[in-house]
C-alpha positions as MATLAB code, in Angstrom:
seq = 'MAFGCLLVLTGAAVPGQWEQIFRLTAEDAAAGDYFGCSVSVIGGTIVLGASYDEDAGSSSGSAYVFEESISCPADVNGDGIADVLDLLEVLAAWGPCE';
ca = [
     -24.777    8.466    7.838;
     -24.324    9.993   11.448;
     -21.518   12.535   11.359;
     -18.503   12.036    8.601;
     -16.506   13.474    6.555;
     -16.373   14.407    2.796;
     -12.924   12.865    0.426;
     -12.589   14.644   -2.572;
     -10.723   11.783   -4.823;
      -8.833   12.178   -8.576;
      -8.135    9.118  -10.885;
      -4.625    8.041  -10.049;
      -2.306    6.901  -12.921;
      -3.518    3.379  -12.842;
      -7.064    2.858  -13.962;
      -9.589    2.136  -11.505;
      -7.883    3.630   -8.559;
      -8.440    6.810   -6.997;
      -6.594    9.165   -5.034;
      -7.350   11.671   -2.138;
      -6.858   15.035   -2.651;
      -8.387   16.520    0.523;
     -10.716   14.985    3.667;
     -13.561   18.043    4.452;
     -14.438   18.180    8.050;
     -17.089   20.490   10.104;
     -15.158   21.262   12.820;
     -18.215   21.473   15.228;
     -19.654   18.084   13.733;
     -21.813   16.104   15.910;
     -23.553   12.540   15.952;
     -26.772   12.264   14.085;
     -26.134   15.953   12.366;
     -26.118   13.651    9.159;
     -23.180   15.541    7.776;
     -22.712   15.252    3.775;
     -26.399   14.363    3.136;
     -26.099   16.576    0.479;
     -23.148   18.365   -1.668;
     -22.887   20.853   -4.092;
     -20.162   21.387   -5.997;
     -19.848   24.384   -8.612;
     -16.150   25.069  -10.060;
     -13.613   25.060   -6.744;
     -16.683   25.331   -4.099;
     -18.520   22.512   -2.393;
     -21.281   22.790   -0.276;
     -21.989   19.886    2.496;
     -25.251   19.438    4.334;
     -25.959   19.350    7.145;
     -29.845   18.072    7.558;
     -30.136   17.657   11.556;
     -27.419   20.100   12.975;
     -29.157   22.014   15.788;
     -27.153   24.858   16.347;
     -29.785   27.159   15.595;
     -32.313   25.024   17.035;
     -33.784   21.317   17.167;
     -33.113   20.524   13.331;
     -32.297   23.301   12.258;
     -29.846   21.893    9.361;
     -26.603   23.729    8.225;
     -24.614   23.937    5.084;
     -20.520   24.201    5.345;
     -19.829   25.986    2.446;
     -15.676   25.164    1.622;
     -13.431   27.000   -1.090;
     -10.429   25.277   -1.909;
      -7.975   25.910   -4.673;
      -8.403   22.249   -6.152;
      -4.805   22.184   -8.455;
      -3.230   19.864  -10.691;
       0.168   18.361   -9.308;
       0.901   18.350  -13.159;
       0.375   21.923  -13.311;
       3.859   23.050  -12.259;
       3.769   26.799  -13.428;
       0.706   27.361  -11.534;
      -0.830   28.660  -14.654;
      -4.313   26.292  -14.269;
      -3.100   24.155  -16.904;
      -1.118   21.265  -17.411;
       0.994   20.952  -20.927;
       4.146   20.957  -22.238;
       5.090   24.408  -20.553;
       5.187   22.125  -17.327;
       7.483   19.690  -18.857;
      10.244   22.359  -19.656;
       9.595   24.360  -16.396;
      10.833   20.635  -14.735;
      13.420   19.567  -17.783;
      14.830   23.202  -16.995;
      15.282   22.616  -13.285;
      17.301   19.150  -13.790;
      19.686   21.414  -16.180;
      21.260   20.281  -19.413;
      22.153   16.967  -19.905;
      26.457   15.995  -19.682;
];
């Protein structure tokens, strides 16, 4: 891997298919940095290594920290849980049946 990106995916409604949520890249990416050669995910934080990045000297390496709030599209009310309360919000937005 010379330089590139990390794709954050989620399982789609169809089994075996994936949906891209985020595309993470280094703003200072260069060929040969090996961006993404190491990855750590802790909660909503992703740390990506670039072992041959030379911003601080020859092959000094870098770590890129991405902190994103990865939310579920089904969590309509934003409480961190996709449940019946979200469904009730959707139904309320549609209004009464006539």
